[in-house]
KOLBA-709501 format. One record per atom (N, C-alpha, C, O, CB): residue number from 1; atom name; x, y, z. Coordinates in nm, 4 decimals. Glycine has a CB too. Example, Ala and Ser with C-alpha at 12.3 -4.5 7.8 and 13.67 -1.06 7.14 Angstrom:
REM residues 2
    i  at        c1        c2        c3
    1   N    1.3190   -0.5690    0.7800
    1  CA    1.2300   -0.4500    0.7800
    1   C    1.3200   -0.3300    0.7800
    1   O    1.4236   -0.3319    0.8465
    1  CB    1.1308   -0.4473    0.9046
    2   N    1.2850   -0.2250    0.7080
    2  CA    1.3670   -0.1060    0.7140
    2   C    1.2900    0.0030    0.7870
    2   O    1.3409    0.1138    0.8039
    2  CB    1.4084   -0.0598    0.5725
END
This chain:
REM residues 86
    i  at        c1        c2        c3
    1   N    2.6631    0.1266    1.9187
    1  CA    2.5556    0.1374    1.8210
    1   C    2.4628    0.0170    1.8301
    1   O    2.3410    0.0302    1.8180
    1  CB    2.6126    0.1502    1.6792
    2   N    2.5218   -0.1013    1.8515
    2  CA    2.4400   -0.2226    1.8613
    2   C    2.3434   -0.2134    1.9791
    2   O    2.2266   -0.2504    1.9671
    2  CB    2.5295   -0.3472    1.8760
    3   N    2.3923   -0.1637    2.0935
    3  CA    2.3083   -0.1513    2.2126
    3   C    2.1940   -0.0528    2.1890
    3   O    2.0822   -0.0749    2.2353
    3  CB    2.3923   -0.1065    2.3331
    4   N    2.2218    0.0546    2.1177
    4  CA    2.1190    0.1540    2.0882
    4   C    2.0119    0.0946    1.9979
    4   O    1.8928    0.1136    2.0222
    4  CB    2.1811    0.2783    2.0228
    5   N    2.0536    0.0220    1.8929
    5  CA    1.9581   -0.0420    1.8026
    5   C    1.8732   -0.1451    1.8769
    5   O    1.7527   -0.1553    1.8539
    5  CB    2.0316   -0.1086    1.6854
    6   N    1.9360   -0.2204    1.9650
    6  CA    1.8635   -0.3206    2.0426
    6   C    1.7608   -0.2527    2.1334
    6   O    1.6478   -0.2999    2.1461
    6  CB    1.9616   -0.4062    2.1262
    7   N    1.8002   -0.1422    2.1963
    7  CA    1.7094   -0.0678    2.2833
    7   C    1.5870   -0.0205    2.2055
    7   O    1.4746   -0.0356    2.2532
    7  CB    1.7816    0.0522    2.3468
    8   N    1.6068    0.0366    2.0861
    8  CA    1.4938    0.0872    2.0091
    8   C    1.4088   -0.0262    1.9534
    8   O    1.2891   -0.0082    1.9305
    8  CB    1.5430    0.1758    1.8956
    9   N    1.4687   -0.1424    1.9314
    9  CA    1.3906   -0.2590    1.8908
    9   C    1.2947   -0.3015    2.0005
    9   O    1.1806   -0.3395    1.9739
    9  CB    1.4827   -0.3749    1.8542
   10   N    1.3425   -0.2945    2.1248
   10  CA    1.2573   -0.3278    2.2392
   10   C    1.1469   -0.2227    2.2537
   10   O    1.0313   -0.2564    2.2790
   10  CB    1.3414   -0.3372    2.3699
   11   N    1.1833   -0.0958    2.2375
   11  CA    1.0836    0.0114    2.2451
   11   C    0.9752   -0.0068    2.1391
   11   O    0.8570    0.0152    2.1655
   11  CB    1.1510    0.1486    2.2284
   12   N    1.0169   -0.0476    2.0182
   12  CA    0.9201   -0.0690    1.9097
   12   C    0.8240   -0.1819    1.9459
   12   O    0.7040   -0.1716    1.9205
   12  CB    0.9929   -0.1013    1.7768
   13   N    0.8760   -0.2897    2.0051
   13  CA    0.7904   -0.4013    2.0456
   13   C    0.6890   -0.3550    2.1492
   13   O    0.5713   -0.3904    2.1408
   13  CB    0.8749   -0.5175    2.1015
   14   N    0.7334   -0.2760    2.2473
   14  CA    0.6411   -0.2264    2.3489
   14   C    0.5376   -0.1325    2.2882
   14   O    0.4223   -0.1313    2.3312
   14  CB    0.7176   -0.1552    2.4600
   15   N    0.5776   -0.0541    2.1892
   15  CA    0.4830    0.0355    2.1228
   15   C    0.3757   -0.0461    2.0522
   15   O    0.2575   -0.0125    2.0600
   15  CB    0.5557    0.1278    2.0222
   16   N    0.4154   -0.1530    1.9833
   16  CA    0.3181   -0.2390    1.9147
   16   C    0.2231   -0.3010    2.0171
   16   O    0.1021   -0.3055    1.9950
   16  CB    0.3904   -0.3502    1.8329
   17   N    0.2774   -0.3485    2.1283
   17  CA    0.1916   -0.4076    2.2313
   17   C    0.0944   -0.3046    2.2873
   17   O   -0.0228   -0.3355    2.3088
   17  CB    0.2767   -0.4665    2.3446
   18   N    0.1414   -0.1833    2.3109
   18  CA    0.0556   -0.0797    2.3687
   18   C   -0.0508   -0.0323    2.2704
   18   O   -0.1676   -0.0200    2.3073
   18  CB    0.1397    0.0385    2.4141
   19   N   -0.0127   -0.0058    2.1474
   19  CA   -0.1057    0.0513    2.0504
   19   C   -0.1964   -0.0551    1.9890
   19   O   -0.3183   -0.0381    1.9857
   19  CB   -0.0290    0.1234    1.9407
   20   N   -0.1388   -0.1634    1.9409
   20  CA   -0.2158   -0.2632    1.8696
   20   C   -0.2976   -0.3513    1.9630
   20   O   -0.4145   -0.3787    1.9360
   20  CB   -0.1243   -0.3483    1.7866
   21   N   -0.2376   -0.3951    2.0717
   21  CA   -0.3060   -0.4855    2.1632
   21   C   -0.3652   -0.4152    2.2847
   21   O   -0.4329   -0.4778    2.3663
   21  CB   -0.2113   -0.5917    2.2088
   22   N   -0.3397   -0.2847    2.2967
   22  CA   -0.3895   -0.2068    2.4110
   22   C   -0.3520   -0.2737    2.5433
   22   O   -0.4334   -0.2850    2.6349
   22  CB   -0.5427   -0.1898    2.4021
   23   N   -0.2263   -0.3176    2.5501
   23  CA   -0.1791   -0.3927    2.6654
   23   C   -0.1879   -0.3121    2.7945
   23   O   -0.2184   -0.3677    2.9001
   23  CB   -0.0370   -0.4375    2.6428
   24   N   -0.1617   -0.1831    2.7875
   24  CA   -0.1672   -0.1004    2.9086
   24   C   -0.3088   -0.0914    2.9652
   24   O   -0.3261   -0.0713    3.0854
   24  CB   -0.1146    0.0399    2.8789
   25   N   -0.4097   -0.1060    2.8801
   25  CA   -0.5485   -0.0970    2.9253
   25   C   -0.6040   -0.2325    2.9688
   25   O   -0.7195   -0.2414    3.0104
   25  CB   -0.6352   -0.0393    2.8151
   26   N   -0.5244   -0.3359    2.9597
   26  CA   -0.5701   -0.4699    2.9951
   26   C   -0.6095   -0.4778    3.1424
   26   O   -0.5412   -0.4233    3.2292
   26  CB   -0.4615   -0.5729    2.9641
   27   N   -0.7193   -0.5456    3.1688
   27  CA   -0.7677   -0.5621    3.3056
   27   C   -0.7318   -0.6998    3.3616
   27   O   -0.7789   -0.7377    3.4689
   27  CB   -0.9189   -0.5414    3.3108
   28   N   -0.6490   -0.7741    3.2893
   28  CA   -0.6090   -0.9075    3.3322
   28   C   -0.5011   -0.8918    3.4390
   28   O   -0.3919   -0.8422    3.4112
   28  CB   -0.5578   -0.9938    3.2112
   29   N   -0.5329   -0.9352    3.5628
   29  CA   -0.4408   -0.9089    3.6716
   29   C   -0.4200   -1.0273    3.7684
   29   O   -0.3288   -1.0223    3.8508
   29  CB   -0.4896   -0.7911    3.7479
   30   N   -0.5003   -1.1310    3.7605
   30  CA   -0.4947   -1.2377    3.8615
   30   C   -0.4049   -1.3528    3.8204
   30   O   -0.4036   -1.3940    3.7044
   30  CB   -0.6333   -1.2902    3.8890
   31   N   -0.3304   -1.4040    3.9162
   31  CA   -0.2505   -1.5240    3.8963
   31   C   -0.1487   -1.5110    3.7840
   31   O   -0.0799   -1.4098    3.7707
   31  CB   -0.3401   -1.6397    3.8686
   32   N   -0.1416   -1.6152    3.7048
   32  CA   -0.0474   -1.6194    3.5925
   32   C   -0.1060   -1.5600    3.4645
   32   O   -0.0383   -1.5560    3.3617
   32  CB   -0.0041   -1.7626    3.5667
   33   N   -0.2291   -1.5146    3.4696
   33  CA   -0.2968   -1.4658    3.3493
   33   C   -0.2233   -1.3533    3.2772
   33   O   -0.2144   -1.3580    3.1545
   33  CB   -0.4335   -1.4189    3.3852
   34   N   -0.1699   -1.2520    3.3464
   34  CA   -0.0994   -1.1456    3.2741
   34   C    0.0208   -1.1973    3.1954
   34   O    0.0429   -1.1574    3.0811
   34  CB   -0.0537   -1.0389    3.3713
   35   N    0.0982   -1.2865    3.2574
   35  CA    0.2154   -1.3420    3.1895
   35   C    0.1738   -1.4304    3.0717
   35   O    0.2359   -1.4260    2.9655
   35  CB    0.3014   -1.4227    3.2885
   36   N    0.0690   -1.5100    3.0907
   36  CA    0.0204   -1.5958    2.9827
   36   C   -0.0280   -1.5137    2.8635
   36   O    0.0005   -1.5474    2.7486
   36  CB   -0.0922   -1.6856    3.0332
   37   N   -0.1012   -1.4063    2.8913
   37  CA   -0.1494   -1.3210    2.7818
   37   C   -0.0334   -1.2500    2.7123
   37   O   -0.0362   -1.2324    2.5905
   37  CB   -0.2503   -1.2173    2.8349
   38   N    0.0675   -1.2094    2.7873
   38  CA    0.1853   -1.1459    2.7273
   38   C    0.2546   -1.2428    2.6317
   38   O    0.2983   -1.2031    2.5237
   38  CB    0.2840   -1.0989    2.8371
   39   N    0.2644   -1.3685    2.6710
   39  CA    0.3257   -1.4694    2.5842
   39   C    0.2438   -1.4863    2.4565
   39   O    0.3001   -1.4917    2.3472
   39  CB    0.3382   -1.6047    2.6580
   40   N    0.1117   -1.4945    2.4694
   40  CA    0.0251   -1.5088    2.3513
   40   C    0.0354   -1.3868    2.2594
   40   O    0.0361   -1.4014    2.1372
   40  CB   -0.1212   -1.5294    2.3947
   41   N    0.0434   -1.2675    2.3169
   41  CA    0.0581   -1.1462    2.2350
   41   C    0.1900   -1.1482    2.1586
   41   O    0.1939   -1.1115    2.0412
   41  CB    0.0501   -1.0197    2.3231
   42   N    0.2970   -1.1903    2.2233
   42  CA    0.4276   -1.1976    2.1570
   42   C    0.4261   -1.3015    2.0449
   42   O    0.4837   -1.2789    1.9385
   42  CB    0.5379   -1.2314    2.2591
   43   N    0.3610   -1.4142    2.0684
   43  CA    0.3488   -1.5159    1.9638
   43   C    0.2731   -1.4585    1.8441
   43   O    0.3132   -1.4784    1.7294
   43  CB    0.2769   -1.6422    2.0180
   44   N    0.1644   -1.3877    1.8711
   44  CA    0.0848   -1.3284    1.7627
   44   C    0.1672   -1.2269    1.6835
   44   O    0.1650   -1.2280    1.5604
   44  CB   -0.0417   -1.2610    1.8194
   45   N    0.2389   -1.1400    1.7526
   45  CA    0.3213   -1.0394    1.6851
   45   C    0.4273   -1.1066    1.5990
   45   O    0.4434   -1.0719    1.4820
   45  CB    0.3877   -0.9455    1.7877
   46   N    0.4995   -1.2020    1.6559
   46  CA    0.6064   -1.2683    1.5818
   46   C    0.5531   -1.3462    1.4629
   46   O    0.6166   -1.3491    1.3575
   46  CB    0.6836   -1.3610    1.6731
   47   N    0.4375   -1.4094    1.4781
   47  CA    0.3767   -1.4843    1.3681
   47   C    0.3389   -1.3896    1.2548
   47   O    0.3687   -1.4172    1.1385
   47  CB    0.2524   -1.5620    1.4170
   48   N    0.2740   -1.2792    1.2873
   48  CA    0.2317   -1.1852    1.1829
   48   C    0.3502   -1.1125    1.1201
   48   O    0.3439   -1.0760    1.0027
   48  CB    0.1339   -1.0837    1.2404
   49   N    0.4574   -1.0908    1.1948
   49  CA    0.5782   -1.0301    1.1366
   49   C    0.6425   -1.1230    1.0347
   49   O    0.6914   -1.0779    0.9311
   49  CB    0.6796   -0.9952    1.2467
   50   N    0.6425   -1.2536    1.0639
   50  CA    0.7032   -1.3506    0.9722
   50   C    0.6214   -1.3672    0.8449
   50   O    0.6753   -1.4058    0.7412
   50  CB    0.7189   -1.4856    1.0410
   51   N    0.4918   -1.3385    0.8518
   51  CA    0.4049   -1.3538    0.7348
   51   C    0.4168   -1.2282    0.6485
   51   O    0.3604   -1.1238    0.6812
   51  CB    0.2557   -1.3786    0.7776
   52   N    0.4896   -1.2393    0.5399
   52  CA    0.5167   -1.1222    0.4556
   52   C    0.4479   -1.1294    0.3200
   52   O    0.4736   -1.0449    0.2343
   52  CB    0.6655   -1.1072    0.4352
   53   N    0.3616   -1.2271    0.2983
   53  CA    0.2934   -1.2394    0.1692
   53   C    0.1947   -1.1260    0.1454
   53   O    0.1652   -1.0923    0.0308
   53  CB    0.2209   -1.3725    0.1610
   54   N    0.1440   -1.0674    0.2522
   54  CA    0.0502   -0.9558    0.2424
   54   C    0.1179   -0.8333    0.3011
   54   O    0.1609   -0.8348    0.4165
   54  CB   -0.0847   -0.9869    0.3161
   55   N    0.1274   -0.7276    0.2224
   55  CA    0.1852   -0.6023    0.2714
   55   C    0.0743   -0.5223    0.3393
   55   O   -0.0061   -0.4565    0.2733
   55  CB    0.2512   -0.5199    0.1547
   56   N    0.0718   -0.5293    0.4703
   56  CA   -0.0300   -0.4599    0.5479
   56   C    0.0298   -0.4270    0.6845
   56   O    0.1317   -0.4838    0.7239
   56  CB   -0.1606   -0.5463    0.5619
   57   N   -0.0335   -0.3361    0.7552
   57  CA    0.0125   -0.3013    0.8894
   57   C   -0.0217   -0.4146    0.9855
   57   O   -0.0993   -0.5044    0.9526
   57  CB   -0.0510   -0.1676    0.9371
   58   N    0.0363   -0.4091    1.1023
   58  CA    0.0071   -0.5103    1.2040
   58   C   -0.1420   -0.5117    1.2381
   58   O   -0.2014   -0.6194    1.2425
   58  CB    0.0905   -0.4844    1.3310
   59   N   -0.2052   -0.3950    1.2626
   59  CA   -0.3491   -0.3986    1.2902
   59   C   -0.4295   -0.4519    1.1702
   59   O   -0.5313   -0.5187    1.1882
   59  CB   -0.3985   -0.2581    1.3278
   60   N   -0.3834   -0.4223    1.0491
   60  CA   -0.4516   -0.4736    0.9307
   60   C   -0.4449   -0.6247    0.9214
   60   O   -0.5447   -0.6904    0.8919
   60  CB   -0.3925   -0.4128    0.8065
   61   N   -0.3271   -0.6797    0.9465
   61  CA   -0.3116   -0.8257    0.9458
   61   C   -0.3948   -0.8895    1.0564
   61   O   -0.4558   -0.9946    1.0365
   61  CB   -0.1633   -0.8646    0.9621
   62   N   -0.3970   -0.8250    1.1738
   62  CA   -0.4756   -0.8786    1.2845
   62   C   -0.6240   -0.8805    1.2501
   62   O   -0.6943   -0.9768    1.2805
   62  CB   -0.4520   -0.7966    1.4115
   63   N   -0.6709   -0.7737    1.1868
   63  CA   -0.8120   -0.7674    1.1502
   63   C   -0.8459   -0.8735    1.0458
   63   O   -0.9488   -0.9403    1.0561
   63  CB   -0.8473   -0.6278    1.0974
   64   N   -0.7597   -0.8890    0.9457
   64  CA   -0.7823   -0.9937    0.8454
   64   C   -0.7890   -1.1309    0.9110
   64   O   -0.8767   -1.2112    0.8789
   64  CB   -0.6711   -0.9915    0.7391
   65   N   -0.6961   -1.1580    1.0033
   65  CA   -0.6927   -1.2877    1.0709
   65   C   -0.8170   -1.3089    1.1572
   65   O   -0.8672   -1.4207    1.1683
   65  CB   -0.5666   -1.2992    1.1570
   66   N   -0.8661   -1.2012    1.2180
   66  CA   -0.9854   -1.2124    1.3023
   66   C   -1.1107   -1.2393    1.2196
   66   O   -1.2019   -1.3082    1.2654
   66  CB   -1.0041   -1.0853    1.3843
   67   N   -1.1153   -1.1852    1.0980
   67  CA   -1.2367   -1.1962    1.0165
   67   C   -1.2379   -1.3142    0.9211
   67   O   -1.3446   -1.3545    0.8748
   67  CB   -1.2551   -1.0717    0.9384
   68   N   -1.1230   -1.3698    0.8910
   68  CA   -1.1167   -1.4728    0.7881
   68   C   -1.0446   -1.5981    0.8380
   68   O   -0.9254   -1.5954    0.8688
   68  CB   -1.0471   -1.4185    0.6640
   69   N   -1.1196   -1.7071    0.8451
   69  CA   -1.0578   -1.8342    0.8835
   69   C   -0.9520   -1.8750    0.7822
   69   O   -0.8480   -1.9292    0.8196
   69  CB   -1.1640   -1.9446    0.8966
   70   N   -0.9777   -1.8495    0.6542
   70  CA   -0.8841   -1.8856    0.5483
   70   C   -0.7522   -1.8108    0.5599
   70   O   -0.6451   -1.8698    0.5450
   70  CB   -0.9461   -1.8588    0.4134
   71   N   -0.7601   -1.6809    0.5865
   71  CA   -0.6377   -1.6016    0.6023
   71   C   -0.5591   -1.6490    0.7238
   71   O   -0.4370   -1.6637    0.7170
   71  CB   -0.6713   -1.4515    0.6157
   72   N   -0.6280   -1.6727    0.8342
   72  CA   -0.5624   -1.7193    0.9568
   72   C   -0.4939   -1.8535    0.9322
   72   O   -0.3815   -1.8753    0.9774
   72  CB   -0.6647   -1.7316    1.0725
   73   N   -0.5608   -1.9421    0.8614
   73  CA   -0.5022   -2.0726    0.8296
   73   C   -0.3799   -2.0571    0.7395
   73   O   -0.2789   -2.1249    0.7585
   73  CB   -0.6064   -2.1631    0.7619
   74   N   -0.3899   -1.9668    0.6408
   74  CA   -0.2772   -1.9414    0.5497
   74   C   -0.1558   -1.8889    0.6257
   74   O   -0.0433   -1.9331    0.6025
   74  CB   -0.3181   -1.8411    0.4404
   75   N   -0.1791   -1.7951    0.7157
   75  CA   -0.0694   -1.7381    0.7960
   75   C   -0.0028   -1.8469    0.8783
   75   O    0.1195   -1.8604    0.8771
   75  CB   -0.1213   -1.6254    0.8888
   76   N   -0.0826   -1.9240    0.9492
   76  CA   -0.0259   -2.0280    1.0356
   76   C    0.0470   -2.1345    0.9549
   76   O    0.1549   -2.1788    0.9944
   76  CB   -0.1357   -2.0928    1.1195
   77   N   -0.0107   -2.1766    0.8418
   77  CA    0.0553   -2.2775    0.7588
   77   C    0.1887   -2.2279    0.7060
   77   O    0.2884   -2.2999    0.7109
   77  CB   -0.0344   -2.3175    0.6426
   78   N    0.1911   -2.1049    0.6554
   78  CA    0.3149   -2.0527    0.5986
   78   C    0.4218   -2.0338    0.7061
   78   O    0.5376   -2.0696    0.6849
   78  CB    0.2885   -1.9203    0.5270
   79   N    0.3844   -1.9784    0.8201
   79  CA    0.4821   -1.9535    0.9259
   79   C    0.5326   -2.0850    0.9846
   79   O    0.6515   -2.0975    1.0139
   79  CB    0.4207   -1.8660    1.0364
   80   N    0.4450   -2.1823    1.0021
   80  CA    0.4886   -2.3118    1.0539
   80   C    0.5824   -2.3822    0.9559
   80   O    0.6769   -2.4490    0.9977
   80  CB    0.3674   -2.4006    1.0834
   81   N    0.5569   -2.3677    0.8267
   81  CA    0.6466   -2.4261    0.7272
   81   C    0.7841   -2.3597    0.7327
   81   O    0.8869   -2.4268    0.7237
   81  CB    0.5866   -2.4126    0.5861
   82   N    0.7848   -2.2278    0.7476
   82  CA    0.9104   -2.1540    0.7584
   82   C    0.9867   -2.1996    0.8812
   82   O    1.1075   -2.2223    0.8748
   82  CB    0.8848   -2.0024    0.7642
   83   N    0.9167   -2.2130    0.9934
   83  CA    0.9809   -2.2500    1.1194
   83   C    1.0362   -2.3912    1.1156
   83   O    1.1437   -2.4162    1.1701
   83  CB    0.8830   -2.2367    1.2338
   84   N    0.9656   -2.4843    1.0528
   84  CA    1.0111   -2.6224    1.0501
   84   C    1.1218   -2.6439    0.9490
   84   O    1.1988   -2.7391    0.9620
   84  CB    0.8961   -2.7143    1.0199
   85   N    1.1321   -2.5568    0.8471
   85  CA    1.2382   -2.5696    0.7476
   85   C    1.3705   -2.5154    0.7968
   85   O    1.4750   -2.5555    0.7454
   85  CB    1.1991   -2.4991    0.6210
   86   N    1.3707   -2.4267    0.8935
   86  CA    1.4954   -2.3651    0.9424
   86   C    1.5575   -2.4434    1.0523
   86   O    1.6624   -2.4049    1.1039
   86  CB    1.4709   -2.2256    0.9901
END
């Protein structure tokens, strides 16, 4: 059962990358760029997942962060505080 849950967790992550970040449509292909962008996408997903003060979908949180410097700062401050306290 644990292996099955882990498998579907990975599938969910890939679904978020494909739908939210349109990773499959990415034209980034040269050098280390694809791997670097994948790392940045994973950081963004994990950061927004940890931020639970706003009940919104992943695309909703991404849009808020893109449009509002204050929201982006709030997310980063809260997540960094959580990370440094643990």
